[in-house]
Each structure stands twice: as structure tokens, then as C-alpha cells.
C-alpha positions as CSV (number, residue, x, y, z in Angstrom):
1,X,-0.2,0.1,0.0
2,X,1.4,3.4,-1.0
3,X,0.6,6.6,0.5
4,X,-0.5,9.3,-2.1
5,X,2.3,11.9,-2.1
6,X,1.2,15.9,-2.2
7,X,3.4,18.2,-3.8
8,X,4.3,21.2,-1.6
9,X,4.1,24.9,-3.1
10,X,7.5,26.8,-3.2
11,X,7.9,30.3,-1.9
12,X,10.9,32.6,-2.0
13,X,11.8,34.7,1.0
14,X,9.4,37.4,0.6
15,X,6.5,34.9,0.4
16,X,6.1,35.0,-3.4
17,X,5.5,31.7,-5.4
18,X,8.8,30.8,-7.0
19,X,10.2,27.9,-9.2
20,X,13.7,26.8,-9.3
21,X,16.1,27.9,-11.7
22,X,18.8,25.7,-13.1
23,X,22.5,26.4,-12.2
24,X,21.6,28.1,-9.1
25,X,21.9,26.8,-5.4
26,X,19.1,27.2,-2.9
27,X,18.8,26.6,0.6
28,X,15.5,24.8,0.9
29,X,13.6,24.5,4.2
30,X,10.1,22.7,4.7
31,X,7.8,25.3,6.6
32,X,4.2,25.0,7.7
33,X,3.1,22.9,4.5
34,X,5.0,24.7,2.1
35,X,9.0,24.9,0.7
36,X,10.9,27.9,1.4
37,X,13.6,28.4,-1.5
38,X,16.3,30.8,-0.3
39,X,19.1,32.1,-2.7
40,X,22.8,32.1,-1.1
41,X,22.6,35.6,-0.2
42,X,19.1,35.3,1.4
43,X,17.8,34.5,5.1
44,X,14.7,33.4,6.1
45,X,12.0,36.1,6.9
46,X,9.3,36.1,9.5
47,X,6.5,34.8,7.1
48,X,3.1,34.2,8.1
49,X,1.6,30.3,7.6
50,X,0.7,30.9,3.9
51,X,-1.5,28.0,3.6
52,X,-4.0,29.1,6.2
53,X,-6.9,31.6,5.4
54,X,-6.5,34.6,7.6
55,X,-9.9,35.8,8.0
């Protein structure tokens, strides 16, 4: 029996959706149901949980 896999969305350090580019090194961090993709010169910022509806 296999477990269905779910792709996690990827965001940059500013909380905007992003896609990885070839020949660039990223630091990837899994956070609250999404992947944070940081460039070498970026640091993790204080981001809200992007997948929760803020009402």
C-alpha cells in the first residue's frame, strides 16, 4: 500500500510563489506545509503560514 504524495508549493524569502532555476544553489526549508527556497544571499524572513486562510 502506498501513501499518496502531495506536492508542496514553493515560495521565496518574501512569500511569493517561485520556481527553481537551473545552475543556482538554493537552501530549501520545509515550513508549515510549503517549501521556502532561499538564494545564497537571502535569509529566512518572518513569514506567516501561507496556507492558512487569514480571516
